ROTORNU-174884 format. One record per residue: chain; x, y, z of N, C-alpha, C, O in turn; residue in three letters. Coordinates in steps of 0.02 Angstrom, whole numbers, plus 50000, padded with zeros to 5 digits. Example, Ala and Ser with C-alpha at 12.3 -4.5 7.8 and 13.67 -1.06 7.14 Angstrom:
REM ROTORNU-174884
  cadena    nxx    nyy    nzz   caxx   cayy   cazz    cxx    cyy    czz    oxx    oyy    ozz  residuo
       A  50660  49716  50390  50615  49775  50390  50660  49835  50390  50712  49834  50423      ALA
       A  50642  49888  50354  50684  49947  50357  50645  50002  50394  50670  50057  50402      SER
***
This chain:
REM ROTORNU-174884
  cadena    nxx    nyy    nzz   caxx   cayy   cazz    cxx    cyy    czz    oxx    oyy    ozz  residuo
       A  52526  49021  49003  52477  49057  49033  52404  49019  48998  52355  49002  49031      MET
       A  52410  49014  48935  52350  48994  48911  52315  48930  48940  52256  48923  48959      GLN
       A  52382  48869  48938  52363  48800  48970  52329  48806  49039  52280  48776  49060      ASP
       A  52373  48862  49075  52337  48868  49155  52261  48887  49150  52218  48859  49183      GLU
       A  52248  48938  49107  52182  48957  49092  52132  48907  49072  52077  48899  49099      SER
       A  52153  48874  49025  52108  48808  49010  52097  48753  49066  52043  48724  49076      GLY
       A  52156  48743  49103  52137  48700  49153  52097  48732  49185  52046  48699  49195      ILE
       A  52095  48792  49212  52056  48812  49274  51977  48823  49253  51931  48823  49294      SER
       A  51970  48831  49187  51903  48827  49144  51859  48773  49158  51803  48771  49182      PHE
       A  51907  48717  49131  51880  48642  49130  51881  48615  49216  51837  48576  49234      PHE
       A  51916  48630  49248  51912  48631  49336  51849  48656  49360  51809  48628  49398      GLY
       A  51845  48716  49331  51784  48746  49350  51717  48723  49327  51669  48718  49365      ALA
       A  51714  48706  49254  51664  48667  49235  51648  48589  49266  51591  48569  49280      LEU
       A  51716  48545  49274  51690  48502  49318  51667  48496  49376  51626  48453  49393      PHE
       A  51698  48551  49421  51674  48565  49468  51596  48569  49486  51568  48536  49531      GLY
       A  51567  48613  49444  51505  48631  49424  51464  48592  49414  51408  48605  49436      GLY
       A  51478  48527  49376  51441  48460  49367  51450  48408  49417  51409  48364  49430      LEU
       A  51515  48417  49448  51507  48378  49512  51456  48408  49584  51435  48374  49630      TYR
       A  51447  48467  49576  51414  48492  49624  51328  48486  49608  51281  48480  49647      TRP
       A  51331  48490  49539  51252  48478  49531  51222  48405  49534  51166  48392  49555      LEU
       A  51269  48357  49510  51256  48286  49515  51257  48282  49606  51208  48261  49637      ILE
       A  51303  48298  49632  51292  48288  49717  51236  48319  49737  51206  48286  49779      GLN
       A  51210  48373  49722  51148  48394  49747  51079  48357  49727  51032  48345  49765      ASN
       A  51084  48341  49654  51021  48298  49632  51023  48226  49667  50971  48197  49681      ILE
       A  51082  48200  49679  51085  48134  49727  51065  48149  49796  51036  48107  49830      ALA
       A  51080  48209  49816  51066  48225  49888  50989  48230  49898  50958  48213  49949      GLY
       A  50962  48256  49840  50884  48270  49854  50846  48201  49876  50799  48204  49915      ALA
       A  50864  48153  49856  50840  48086  49877  50826  48076  49953  50775  48059  49984      PHE
       A  50885  48092  49972  50899  48080  50048  50865  48135  50082  50823  48118  50124      TYR
       A  50875  48197  50072  50842  48243  50092  50766  48246  50100  50736  48266  50150      ASN
       A  50743  48225  50052  50664  48219  50041  50637  48177  50084  50586  48189  50116      PHE
       A  50682  48108  50089  50657  48056  50129  50662  48058  50205  50628  48025  50243      GLY
       A  50717  48109  50225  50731  48129  50295  50673  48178  50314  50655  48181  50373      TYR
       A  50650  48209  50276  50601  48272  50288  50533  48237  50294  50496  48253  50340      ALA
       A  50515  48188  50247  50462  48149  50269  50459  48110  50319  50408  48105  50353      VAL
       A  50518  48074  50333  50514  48036  50393  50525  48060  50462  50516  48023  50510      THR
       A  50542  48121  50468  50560  48158  50534  50517  48246  50518  50548  48299  50515      HIS
       A  50466  48243  50512  50416  48302  50502  50403  48337  50579  50377  48393  50582      PRO
       A  50418  48311  50624  50422  48362  50682  50488  48400  50679  50485  48444  50722      GLN
       A  50545  48402  50648  50588  48435  50649  50584  48506  50618  50619  48557  50625      LEU
       A  50525  48490  50578  50512  48573  50526  50436  48584  50532  50415  48636  50507      TRP
       A  50391  48540  50563  50330  48570  50570  50297  48567  50628  50236  48578  50624      LEU
       A  50325  48551  50694  50316  48550  50759  50326  48623  50777  50380  48643  50799      ASP
       A  50271  48665  50767  50294  48750  50776  50287  48766  50841  50296  48825  50858      TRP
       A  50266  48710  50896  50271  48726  50958  50356  48731  50975  50370  48760  51027      SER
       A  50411  48706  50936  50464  48704  50945  50488  48774  50901  50479  48781  50840      ASP
       A  50513  48811  50937  50553  48869  50895  50605  48854  50853  50613  48886  50800      LYS
       A  50647  48803  50871  50686  48779  50826  50659  48746  50761  50692  48748  50709      ALA
       A  50600  48717  50765  50565  48678  50717  50543  48751  50646  50548  48742  50585      SER
       A  50521  48810  50677  50499  48869  50642  50572  48889  50609  50567  48913  50552      ILE
       A  50627  48885  50629  50690  48914  50604  50707  48861  50552  50731  48877  50497      MET
       A  50695  48800  50570  50711  48738  50509  50668  48770  50446  50690  48795  50394      ARG
       A  50611  48763  50465  50553  48783  50406  50577  48839  50372  50570  48835  50311      PHE
       A  50602  48887  50391  50629  48963  50367  50673  48936  50318  50666  48935  50256      VAL
       A  50727  48910  50360  50788  48895  50318  50787  48840  50256  50832  48836  50214      TYR
       A  50737  48806  50256  50737  48755  50211  50684  48770  50161  50687  48733  50113      TYR
       A  50628  48823  50158  50592  48851  50119  50628  48887  50060  50599  48900  50007      GLY
       A  50702  48906  50075  50743  48955  50038  50786  48933  50026  50828  48971  50002      GLY
       A  50804  48861  50035  50862  48822  50032  50905  48806  49967  50871  48815  49917      SER
       A  50956  48790  49958  50966  48753  49891  50944  48674  49905  50941  48639  49854      VAL
       A  50931  48648  49958  50914  48586  49965  50834  48562  49923  50819  48518  49884      GLU
       A  50798  48618  49956  50729  48619  49940  50736  48628  49859  50706  48588  49823      PHE
       A  50773  48680  49828  50774  48688  49757  50783  48632  49721  50746  48622  49673      PHE
       A  50834  48583  49739  50849  48520  49720  50803  48474  49735  50801  48429  49694      PHE
       A  50765  48469  49778  50714  48415  49786  50652  48434  49737  50619  48390  49710      VAL
       A  50639  48507  49727  50582  48503  49673  50614  48497  49602  50579  48479  49554      VAL
       A  50685  48513  49594  50715  48515  49525  50719  48429  49513  50695  48402  49463      PHE
       A  50752  48393  49565  50744  48323  49552  50683  48303  49538  50677  48273  49484      THR
       A  50626  48311  49577  50570  48274  49566  50537  48303  49483  50499  48268  49450      ALA
       A  50560  48370  49461  50543  48396  49394  50570  48340  49341  50538  48311  49297      PHE
       A  50629  48334  49357  50670  48294  49306  50641  48210  49306  50638  48177  49254      LEU
       A  50625  48190  49359  50606  48119  49365  50541  48111  49326  50527  48063  49291      LEU
       A  50496  48175  49340  50426  48179  49304  50415  48184  49242  50365  48166  49210      LEU
       A  50475  48215  49221  50492  48238  49144  50504  48177  49104  50480  48170  49047      THR
       A  50551  48125  49139  50580  48066  49117  50519  48027  49103  50500  48008  49048      ALA
       A  50491  48018  49159  50419  47966  49153  50373  47992  49106  50341  47953  49072      VAL
       A  50366  48058  49099  50310  48073  49054  50339  48067  48983  50301  48057  48937      GLY
       A  50400  48072  48974  50428  48066  48900  50419  47997  48870  50411  47982  48811      MET
       A  50425  47951  48936  50413  47880  48925  50337  47862  48900  50320  47832  48849      TYR
       A  50294  47890  48953  50227  47886  48942  50193  47942  48951  50177  47969  49004      ARG
       A  50180  47964  48874  50155  48038  48863  50078  48035  48901  50049  48089  48895      ARG
       A  50048  47996  48930  49983  48005  48941  49992  48018  49030  49947  48043  49064      SER
       A  50045  48001  49050  50051  48036  49105  50069  48110  49102  50042  48147  49143      ILE
       A  50107  48133  49064  50116  48204  49050  50059  48235  49037  50046  48287  49066      MET
       A  50019  48211  48995  49957  48265  48981  49919  48253  49043  49879  48297  49061      TRP
       A  49927  48199  49078  49881  48211  49138  49905  48269  49191  49865  48308  49216      GLY
       A  49969  48268  49203  50013  48331  49228  49981  48394  49192  49954  48435  49230      VAL
       A  49981  48404  49139  49969  48462  49108  49884  48488  49114  49865  48546  49114      VAL
       A  49841  48428  49120  49778  48446  49135  49778  48469  49197  49771  48530  49202      ARG
       A  49785  48434  49251  49790  48439  49322  49819  48510  49350  49793  48545  49393      GLY
       A  49884  48522  49309  49905  48604  49332  49863  48659  49288  49850  48715  49310      LEU
       A  49847  48638  49231  49795  48689  49206  49727  48698  49231  49698  48752  49228      GLU
       A  49697  48635  49261  49644  48642  49290  49643  48685  49363  49605  48728  49384      GLY
       A  49707  48650  49393  49721  48701  49456  49718  48780  49445  49689  48819  49483      PHE
       A  49752  48796  49388  49766  48873  49370  49696  48907  49362  49684  48962  49385      ALA
       A  49646  48865  49324  49581  48904  49295  49541  48885  49372  49518  48935  49400      ASN
       A  49535  48849  49392  49499  48849  49468  49516  48900  49521  49480  48933  49558      THR
       A  49576  48899  49515  49596  48982  49567  49593  49019  49527  49575  49067  49561      LEU
       A  49595  49038  49478  49588  49106  49445  49513  49111  49442  49496  49160  49476      GLY
       A  49473  49088  49422  49397  49091  49417  49368  49096  49493  49314  49123  49506      ARG
       A  49407  49069  49536  49378  49088  49607  49404  49161  49622  49360  49203  49630      LEU
       A  49461  49179  49626  49485  49243  49641  49463  49288  49597  49456  49342  49626      PHE
       A  49447  49289  49539  49433  49337  49498  49361  49366  49519  49339  49409  49481      ALA
       A  49318  49349  49575  49275  49379  49593  49291  49434  49645  49251  49478  49662      TRP
       A  49362  49426  49671  49383  49478  49712  49382  49545  49685  49383  49593  49723      ALA
       A  49380  49551  49609  49369  49611  49569  49313  49651  49584  49308  49711  49594      GLY
       A  49260  49594  49585  49173  49628  49596  49174  49656  49671  49152  49711  49687      LEU
       A  49202  49609  49714  49205  49620  49786  49241  49712  49797  49219  49757  49832      LEU
       A  49292  49712  49757  49324  49775  49752  49284  49846  49740  49284  49899  49773      MET
       A  49246  49823  49672  49203  49872  49656  49147  49900  49699  49131  49958  49711      VAL
       A  49119  49828  49722  49052  49843  49769  49082  49881  49844  49046  49916  49879      LEU
       A  49138  49869  49856  49165  49896  49912  49183  49974  49906  49169  50020  49945      GLN
       A  49215  49977  49853  49223  50059  49833  49145  50107  49821  49140  50168  49825      GLN
       A  49100  50065  49809  49040  50116  49794  49003  50121  49869  48968  50169  49884      ILE
       A  49017  50064  49913  48994  50085  49978  49030  50128  50016  49000  50168  50052      VAL
       A  49108  50129  50013  49142  50179  50035  49140  50244  50011  49165  50288  50046      ILE
       A  49105  50262  49941  49089  50309  49920  49030  50356  49945  49031  50418  49951      VAL
       A  48968  50300  49960  48918  50329  49974  48921  50328  50054  48875  50361  50078      PHE
       A  48959  50301  50096  48964  50310  50159  48997  50385  50177  48978  50423  50222      MET
       A  49044  50393  50136  49087  50463  50140  49046  50524  50109  49040  50578  50138      GLN
       A  49023  50513  50060  48983  50578  50020  48905  50580  50028  48875  50627  50002      ARG
       A  48868  50527  50066  48794  50535  50062  48794  50537  50140  48779  50587  50173      VAL
       A  48809  50486  50162  48797  50486  50245  48850  50510  50296  48843  50505  50357      PHE
       A  48915  50541  50259  48968  50564  50300  48988  50529  50369  48998  50556  50424      ALA
       A  48992  50457  50347  49013  50423  50416  49088  50418  50410  49114  50413  50355      ARG
       A  49117  50417  50457  49198  50411  50464  49228  50340  50468  49285  50322  50458      PRO
       A  49169  50302  50487  49191  50217  50494  49142  50183  50472  49086  50206  50465      ASP
       A  49162  50108  50455  49102  50059  50420  49115  49989  50472  49168  49973  50500      MET
       A  49050  49956  50474  49041  49906  50510  49033  49848  50471  48975  49853  50450      SER
       A  49056  49797  50449  49045  49731  50418  49032  49667  50460  49072  49659  50507      PHE
       A  48989  49624  50452  48992  49559  50493  48924  49546  50533  48892  49591  50559      GLY
       A  48909  49489  50534  48857  49475  50574  48893  49441  50645  48940  49401  50645      LEU
       A  48858  49470  50707  48878  49433  50771  48942  49493  50785  48928  49552  50794      GLY
       A  49005  49471  50786  49054  49502  50800  49077  49544  50730  49113  49518  50687      ILE
       A  49053  49607  50726  49074  49636  50655  49130  49667  50657  49147  49688  50712      ALA
       A  49179  49680  50596  49225  49707  50575  49213  49783  50580  49179  49807  50535      LEU
       A  49237  49822  50628  49236  49887  50622  49286  49932  50620  49314  49936  50674      GLU
       A  49311  49973  50575  49368  50009  50550  49343  50062  50525  49283  50068  50512      LYS
       A  49396  50118  50514  49387  50181  50490  49382  50164  50410  49400  50114  50378      ASP
       A  49354  50222  50390  49338  50214  50316  49396  50202  50274  49395  50173  50219      ILE
       A  49457  50233  50309  49515  50242  50272  49554  50169  50281  49602  50159  50244      SER
       A  49538  50124  50321  49559  50063  50324  49527  50030  50271  49566  50001  50234      TRP
       A  49458  50026  50254  49430  49990  50193  49449  50022  50134  49460  49988  50084      PHE
       A  49455  50078  50132  49488  50102  50060  49552  50084  50044  49558  50064  49986      ALA
       A  49621  50087  50089  49666  50056  50082  49672  49980  50078  49722  49950  50057      GLU
       A  49614  49951  50102  49614  49875  50084  49591  49851  50014  49595  49793  49994      GLU
       A  49567  49904  49980  49557  49894  49909  49607  49863  49860  49599  49829  49810      LEU
       A  49667  49890  49895  49743  49851  49861  49739  49781  49877  49773  49748  49839      LYS
       A  49707  49747  49922  49712  49688  49937  49680  49638  49892  49697  49582  49876      LEU
       A  49626  49677  49877  49583  49629  49817  49617  49630  49752  49625  49580  49718      TYR
       A  49641  49700  49733  49683  49694  49671  49738  49646  49663  49750  49617  49610      ASN
       A  49780  49637  49731  49840  49596  49739  49805  49511  49727  49834  49468  49694      ALA
       A  49746  49500  49758  49728  49438  49738  49723  49421  49671  49744  49367  49650      LEU
       A  49692  49470  49629  49674  49459  49578  49740  49452  49534  49744  49402  49498      VAL
       A  49796  49500  49533  49860  49492  49507  49898  49430  49530  49925  49397  49486      VAL
       A  49904  49406  49600  49937  49360  49605  49903  49281  49604  49944  49235  49601      CYS
       A  49855  49270  49607  49805  49221  49597  49773  49199  49542  49752  49141  49534      LEU
       A  49769  49252  49496  49740  49231  49431  49785  49234  49373  49767  49229  49314      CYS
       A  49852  49244  49396  49902  49263  49345  49902  49199  49291  49901  49209  49230      VAL
       A  49904  49136  49319  49922  49086  49289  49847  49065  49237  49851  49038  49182      THR
       A  49786  49083  49271  49738  49066  49241  49714  49118  49173  49677  49102  49126      TYR
       A  49745  49176  49182  49744  49224  49132  49805  49195  49070  49802  49213  49012      THR
       A  49859  49148  49097  49900  49126  49052  49863  49062  49005  49870  49056  48944      PHE
       A  49827  49022  49047  49789  48966  49012  49735  49006  48968  49730  48978  48914      VAL
       A  49698  49055  48972  49665  49080  48923  49701  49128  48877  49665  49162  48840      GLN
       A  49762  49137  48874  49788  49177  48818  49777  49249  48845  49780  49289  48798      GLY
       A  49768  49273  48896  49746  49337  48904  49799  49388  48921  49782  49446  48935      GLY
       A  49869  49369  48922  49930  49418  48935  49930  49455  48871  49912  49432  48816      HIS
       A  49954  49523  48884  49977  49554  48828  50055  49525  48797  50105  49519  48833      VAL
       A  50054  49513  48745  50121  49491  48692  50132  49540  48652  50092  49575  48621      ARG
       A  50210  49540  48655  50252  49577  48596  50277  49526  48552  50328  49495  48565      VAL
       A  50237  49515  48492  50261  49479  48451  50309  49491  48400  50280  49511  48350      ASP
       A  50377  49486  48392  50429  49503  48337  50424  49444  48280  50417  49459  48221      LEU
       A  50428  49391  48299  50457  49325  48261  50412  49275  48258  50405  49239  48209      ILE
       A  50372  49268  48326  50331  49210  48340  50273  49182  48287  50272  49123  48267      TYR
       A  50229  49230  48269  50181  49214  48222  50210  49200  48155  50173  49168  48118      SER
       A  50270  49218  48132  50296  49207  48059  50330  49133  48062  50358  49114  48010      GLY
       A  50331  49097  48107  50386  49028  48112  50340  48979  48110  50280  48992  48109      ILE
       A  50360  48927  48109  50326  48861  48085  50292  48836  48159  50310  48864  48211      SER
       A  50243  48784  48158  50216  48765  48220  50265  48739  48278  50269  48756  48337      PHE
       A  50299  48693  48241  50357  48658  48286  50412  48707  48313  50435  48696  48369      ARG
       A  50428  48746  48285  50475  48809  48288  50432  48849  48364  50459  48852  48419      ALA
       A  50373  48873  48350  50339  48902  48409  50339  48860  48463  50348  48890  48516      LYS
       A  50330  48795  48469  50332  48741  48517  50406  48746  48551  50413  48739  48611      ARG
       A  50460  48760  48506  50510  48757  48535  50546  48836  48571  50592  48852  48610      MET
       A  50506  48864  48538  50518  48941  48577  50479  48922  48637  50517  48922  48685      VAL
       A  50424  48908  48653  50401  48903  48714  50424  48862  48760  50416  48875  48820      ASP
       A  50454  48809  48742  50488  48762  48787  50550  48802  48811  50564  48804  48871      MET
       A  50587  48835  48765  50646  48867  48787  50628  48932  48840  50669  48953  48881      ILE
       A  50554  48962  48829  50545  49018  48857  50533  48994  48936  50558  49025  48983      GLY
       A  50497  48941  48943  50471  48918  48997  50537  48899  49042  50536  48909  49103      SER
       A  50577  48880  49017  50651  48845  49054  50685  48907  49064  50705  48920  49121      LEU
       A  50695  48950  49014  50751  49006  49040  50726  49068  49066  50761  49113  49090      ILE
       A  50657  49070  49061  50630  49142  49080  50570  49113  49144  50584  49117  49204      PHE
       A  50523  49093  49125  50470  49070  49196  50491  49049  49249  50479  49073  49304      MET
       A  50535  48989  49234  50561  48961  49299  50612  48991  49339  50612  48995  49400      MET
       A  50663  49017  49293  50712  49070  49349  50688  49121  49376  50712  49145  49427      PRO
       A  50630  49150  49344  50610  49216  49372  50561  49193  49430  50557  49227  49481      ALA
       A  50525  49134  49422  50500  49114  49486  50547  49109  49550  50546  49134  49606      ALA
       A  50593  49060  49512  50628  49052  49577  50658  49105  49611  50661  49109  49673      VAL
       A  50680  49144  49572  50724  49213  49611  50669  49256  49645  50690  49292  49690      LEU
       A  50593  49259  49629  50548  49292  49669  50537  49256  49720  50524  49283  49774      THR
       A  50542  49180  49712  50538  49133  49785  50579  49166  49822  50562  49202  49870      TRP
       A  50650  49154  49796  50714  49166  49852  50700  49232  49895  50691  49229  49955      MET
       A  50698  49287  49861  50675  49347  49891  50619  49361  49930  50617  49395  49981      TYR
       A  50559  49326  49893  50504  49352  49933  50487  49308  49999  50456  49334  50046      GLY
       A  50511  49232  50003  50521  49202  50063  50556  49242  50123  50528  49255  50176      TRP
       A  50616  49256  50109  50654  49294  50173  50617  49354  50176  50611  49368  50236      TYR
       A  50586  49401  50136  50565  49461  50139  50489  49446  50184  50468  49489  50223      PHE
       A  50465  49402  50176  50399  49369  50199  50412  49352  50277  50373  49368  50321      LEU
       A  50472  49316  50287  50480  49294  50368  50524  49351  50410  50531  49354  50471      TRP
       A  50548  49388  50368  50585  49453  50407  50523  49494  50436  50539  49534  50480      ARG
       A  50457  49493  50420  50419  49539  50429  50357  49482  50481  50304  49506  50499      HIS
       A  50372  49424  50495  50348  49390  50539  50359  49365  50599  50314  49347  50637      LEU
       A  50428  49362  50612  50462  49359  50666  50520  49394  50670  50540  49429  50623      ILE
       A  50559  49384  50741  50612  49405  50757  50643  49367  50814  50615  49353  50867      VAL
       A  50721  49346  50790  50752  49394  50759  50745  49374  50680  50728  49319  50659      PRO
       A  50762  49432  50639  50737  49431  50575  50800  49378  50548  50858  49380  50566      LYS
       A  50767  49330  50498  50821  49281  50465  50843  49311  50416  50816  49364  50400      PRO
       A  50898  49288  50379  50929  49307  50337  50952  49251  50281  50968  49194  50298      SER
       A  50952  49272  50215  50960  49220  50165  51037  49200  50172  51048  49141  50158      ALA
       A  51087  49235  50189  51155  49218  50210  51161  49173  50267  51211  49138  50275      SER
       A  51102  49173  50315  51124  49125  50374  51120  49055  50363  51087  49025  50321      ASP
       A  51162  49032  50410  51167  48949  50393  51115  48932  50433  51081  48973  50465      THR
       A  51103  48856  50434  51051  48829  50477  51070  48830  50543  51026  48840  50585      LEU
       A  51136  48820  50564  51150  48812  50633  51140  48883  50670  51127  48887  50730      GLU
       A  51147  48943  50622  51149  49009  50651  51083  49015  50662  51064  49036  50717      ARG
       A  51033  48998  50610  50959  48994  50629  50930  48965  50691  50889  48995  50726      LEU
       A  50954  48903  50702  50933  48871  50745  50972  48890  50817  50951  48863  50868      VAL
       A  51023  48932  50821  51046  48981  50871  50997  49025  50864  50954  49012  50907      MET
       A  50983  49062  50835  50937  49121  50835  50863  49097  50860  50821  49140  50874      LYS
       A  50849  49034  50864  50782  49021  50878  50778  49023  50948  50720  49017  50969      SER
       A  50824  49029  50995  50813  49037  51069  50777  49091  51083  50739  49092  51131      ARG
       A  50789  49154  51033  50760  49216  51053  50705  49230  51012  50684  49288  51008      ALA
       A  50674  49176  50977  50624  49189  50926  50547  49211  50951  50521  49177  50995      LEU
       A  50519  49252  50932  50451  49261  50949  50420  49300  50875  50445  49332  50828      ARG
       A  50359  49280  50894  50322  49308  50823  50308  49388  50829  50291  49415  50881      TRP
       A  50318  49424  50762  50316  49485  50774  50286  49510  50702  50314  49544  50659      ASN
       A  50219  49482  50702  50182  49512  50630  50183  49587  50619  50171  49629  50663      VAL
       A  50197  49598  50565  50199  49668  50545  50122  49692  50541  50080  49659  50510      GLU
       A  50109  49750  50572  50044  49772  50575  50036  49854  50556  49985  49887  50570      THR
       A  50097  49884  50520  50104  49947  50521  50059  49967  50455  50058  49932  50404      ILE
       A  50026  50024  50461  49991  50051  50398  50036  50115  50379  50083  50142  50408      GLY
       A  50000  50130  50315  50029  50190  50300  50006  50257  50331  50042  50307  50333      PHE
       A  49944  50253  50354  49924  50297  50383  49885  50273  50458  49870  50215  50472      SER
       A  49876  50325  50495  49865  50305  50579  49795  50270  50586  49784  50247  50642      PRO
       A  49736  50260  50529  49696  50221  50541  49689  50173  50470  49639  50140  50456      ASN
       A  49750  50178  50431  49730  50132  50376  49751  50064  50371  49779  50041  50421      GLY
       A  49742  50028  50321  49760  49947  50337  49813  49933  50352  49863  49964  50336      PHE
       A  49811  49878  50389  49871  49856  50426  49885  49784  50430  49907  49752  50478      ASN
       A  49869  49763  50371  49873  49694  50360  49925  49671  50290  49923  49620  50255      GLY
       A  49965  49725  50286  50027  49711  50221  50063  49642  50222  50086  49619  50169      TYR
       A  50068  49610  50277  50096  49551  50273  50062  49498  50234  50089  49444  50222      PHE
       A  49997  49516  50213  49966  49477  50167  49987  49470  50112  49992  49414  50087      LEU
       A  50007  49536  50075  50046  49548  50012  50110  49490  50013  50119  49445  49972      PHE
       A  50147  49505  50068  50223  49468  50071  50194  49391  50061  50229  49357  50024      LYS
       A  50142  49361  50085  50106  49292  50062  50094  49282  50007  50107  49228  49982      ILE
       A  50063  49334  49970  50045  49326  49901  50100  49325  49862  50103  49283  49817      LEU
       A  50146  49365  49873  50215  49358  49834  50236  49293  49836  50257  49268  49783      LEU
       A  50234  49258  49890  50270  49201  49886  50222  49139  49852  50247  49092  49821      VAL
       A  50153  49148  49864  50116  49099  49831  50120  49117  49751  50132  49072  49709      THR
       A  50111  49182  49733  50125  49195  49661  50196  49164  49631  50194  49137  49575      PHE
       A  50245  49166  49659  50319  49143  49631  50302  49066  49617  50317  49038  49564      ALA
       A  50257  49024  49689  50249  48953  49683  50199  48933  49620  50210  48884  49585      GLY
       A  50144  48976  49610  50098  48948  49555  50127  48962  49481  50117  48927  49432      ILE
       A  50165  49023  49483  50209  49034  49427  50261  48972  49393  50270  48956  49334      VAL
       A  50289  48946  49454  50337  48899  49429  50300  48842  49404  50310  48820  49348      PHE
       A  50246  48811  49453  50207  48756  49431  50176  48767  49362  50163  48717  49327      LEU
       A  50161  48833  49337  50118  48828  49271  50181  48826  49226  50171  48811  49167      HIS
       A  50241  48838  49246  50304  48853  49191  50304  48757  49171  50302  48732  49114      ALA
       A  50305  48728  49226  50310  48650  49205  50249  48624  49163  50254  48576  49125      ILE
       A  50198  48655  49172  50137  48647  49130  50145  48652  49066  50146  48606  49025      ALA
       A  50155  48732  49056  50179  48761  48985  50237  48716  48964  50224  48698  48906      PHE
       A  50288  48694  48981  50333  48676  48951  50320  48603  48944  50357  48577  48902      PHE
       A  50274  48557  48978  50253  48501  48967  50197  48508  48890  50200  48469  48842      TYR
       A  50165  48549  48896  50112  48549  48851  50152  48562  48779  50141  48530  48728      ARG
       A  50201  48616  48784  50235  48634  48717  50280  48581  48687  50292  48580  48627      SER
       A  50309  48533  48735  50343  48480  48716  50285  48416  48677  50298  48387  48624      TYR
       A  50229  48406  48714  50198  48366  48688  50169  48388  48617  50173  48343  48576      LEU
       A  50145  48442  48595  50125  48479  48545  50172  48475  48491  50158  48472  48431      GLU
       A  50244  48477  48525  50295  48473  48472  50314  48409  48451  50338  48402  48395      PHE
       A  50303  48351  48496  50305  48292  48474  50249  48265  48435  50262  48233  48384      VAL
       A  50184  48274  48452  50128  48243  48429  50101  48284  48362  50062  48256  48324      GLU
       A  50125  48353  48349  50114  48383  48291  50057  48417  48297  50021  48403  48345      GLY
       A  50037  48469  48250  49980  48515  48238  49916  48489  48267  49878  48523  48301      GLN
       A  49906  48424  48251  49840  48395  48281  49820  48402  48360  49764  48409  48383      GLY
       A  49884  48399  48399  49870  48404  48462  49877  48483  48502  49898  48495  48559      SER
       A  49855  48525  48457  49869  48593  48473  49805  48609  48521  49751  48587  48502      GLU
       A  49808  48642  48575  49756  48661  48608  49713  48596  48638  49652  48598  48649      ASN
       A  49755  48536  48649  49725  48477  48667  49697  48470  48734  49739  48474  48779      LYS
       A  49650  48462  48750  49630  48456  48830  49628  48528  48868  49619  48534  48928      HIS
       A  49637  48581  48822  49632  48655  48864  49556  48675  48866  49513  48675  48822      LEU
       A  49556  48690  48927  49488  48715  48956  49496  48788  48955  49525  48817  49001      ASP
       A  49462  48828  48884  49470  48884  48889  49397  48928  48896  49347  48899  48873      LYS
       A  49386  48993  48925  49314  49007  48939  49285  49027  48872  49318  49031  48820      ASP
       A  49226  49037  48877  49183  49042  48810  49143  49110  48826  49121  49126  48881      SER
       A  49139  49142  48775  49083  49215  48795  49000  49173  48771  48947  49204  48780      LEU
       A  49000  49128  48752  48941  49097  48727  48950  49103  48655  48995  49133  48626      GLY
       A  48881  49057  48623  48871  49049  48560  48872  49137  48521  48848  49186  48549      GLU
       A  48899  49138  48464  48894  49202  48424  48947  49261  48441  48946  49317  48415      GLY
       A  48992  49239  48490  49031  49287  48534  49107  49274  48509  49147  49316  48529      GLU
       A  49132  49225  48469  49183  49205  48456  49228  49250  48440  49282  49250  48469      GLU
       A  49214  49299  48389  49250  49340  48374  49282  49397  48422  49334  49427  48409      ALA
       A  49247  49404  48475  49272  49429  48531  49311  49397  48570  49347  49432  48605      TYR
       A  49316  49334  48576  49367  49289  48623  49430  49300  48608  49443  49305  48548      GLU
       A  49473  49306  48647  49548  49322  48657  49550  49383  48629  49604  49402  48606      GLY
       A  49501  49418  48625  49528  49512  48598  49537  49546  48663  49561  49602  48662      ALA
       A  49522  49516  48721  49534  49564  48783  49606  49539  48815  49629  49568  48865      HIS
***
C-alpha cells in the first residue's frame, strides 16, 4: 500500500512537471500564432473573434505566455542587471505617472459633491447639466451615485503609485528587526507568493465577471474555446446599464473594467517589486531605493513624508 501511494505521489509530481514544461514550451507557439493571426481575435466585426478574445483573455494559454515572458526577462535581467534596472524604472515610472494623473479624481469627487449640495440645498434643483454644446444632463441622484466611480478610479489606478511611494498601511511583526538582505528576501517571496497569485486570481474572476455583463450569451470560465465559438452565432452586445435607483448612475460596467485593470497593473508592479528586491539583495545596501522616484512635500517637510 505504501509503495502504491509513493508511486502515485511521484507520478503526480512528474505529471505536474511535464504539464508545466509542456505549457511553457507551447507558450512560444501560442504567442507567435496570436501575433501572426491577429484577425482571429482582434477583428471584432466577426463574432467568433470576440469569443476567442474572451476565451484567451482568461485562459491557461495566456497565463503561460505572460509567465514565460517573465521567466525570460528575469533570466536576461540576471545576466545583465542594467536591463533589470531599466524594467524597474519603466514599471515604477508607469505606476507613478498613472497614479499622479488619476489622483486628481479625488479633487473632482470633492468639487462635484460641493456642487451637488448647492444644487440640492440652495437652488432646490432635481437635475444637473454639465458640458459645452451637447451637455450631459442627468438627475442629481445620478451624479451623487457617480461619485463612487471617482473613488474607484483612485483605488484601482493609484494602487501601485501608492505602493511605490510607501503609502500603504503595513503591519510589521518581524520585518523591521531583520537584516537588510533578509528584508529583500522577504520582499521577493512576498511578491511571488502573495502579489502575483492574488493578481492572477483577481484577473481570472474579474475577466469573466466583466464579459458576462457586456455580451450574451454569457461566457463562463468552464467553457471550452469550441463551445464559446459555437455560442458566438447568437452573440450580441448587452452592456449592463442597470442602476441601484430609477434615476441613479447606470455605468456600473466601468467598475468591472477597473477591476480587471487593477489586477493587471498589480501583477506588473509585482514584477517590478520582485526585480527591485532582487537587485538590492545582490548589490547590497548601497543600492537601496536606487532610481526610486518618490514625491516630496518640499524642503523642511521631511519629517512628514511617509507619515501619511
